[in-house]
N, C-alpha and C positions, 0 to 999 in steps of 0.2 A: 484601568484596562484588568482584563481574567488572564488569569494565569493556567495554563491546561497544561496536563502530564499526561505522555505517553511515551510508550518503553515498545521497540519490537525485539523481539527474541529468535535470533535465526536458528532453526534447527536442522538445516541443511536441506539442500537439494532444492532452495527456492521456498522453501517452506517455513512459513515464520510466525510467531504467535504473537500476538499485538495485543497489550492491556494497556487501558487509556482508564480514566476517570468514570465512565459509564459502562466500562467490563471489560471480558477478555473475546478475542475473536481469533480466528486463523485465516490466514492469507496464502496464494501460492504466486510467486513474482516470476517473469521470466526478461526477456529485454525487451519485448516491446507491450508487454500485457501485466495485469495482474486480477487476481480474481479471488472473490474476498467474501465474505456474507452482506456485504452491501451489493455485490453485484460486479461488472468485469469494469474494469479501469485500460484506456488503452493509450499507448504513449506514441506519438507521433517526430522522431527527431528528426531535425536539418542541420545544418553546419553551427548556426550561432542560438536556437531556442529550440525548446521541450513543450509541447502542444498535449495538454491530459485531457481524457474528456470520460466523463463517467457513465457507461452504458447503463 
C-alpha cells in the first residue's frame, strides 16, 4: 500500500495553498465548487450524500 502526503493551508476567504508530493498549487473553494489548476470541481449535496464531478 502506498502512503501519500498532502496538506492544505488556508489563506482566508476560501483561498488555499495545497502542498503534496508532486508540488504546490493554489485553489479557491466555495460551498458548491472548487477552482484549481486541475480545473473546476462541482459538488452536489443532497440529504445523505455528496456527489463530486471534476470538469
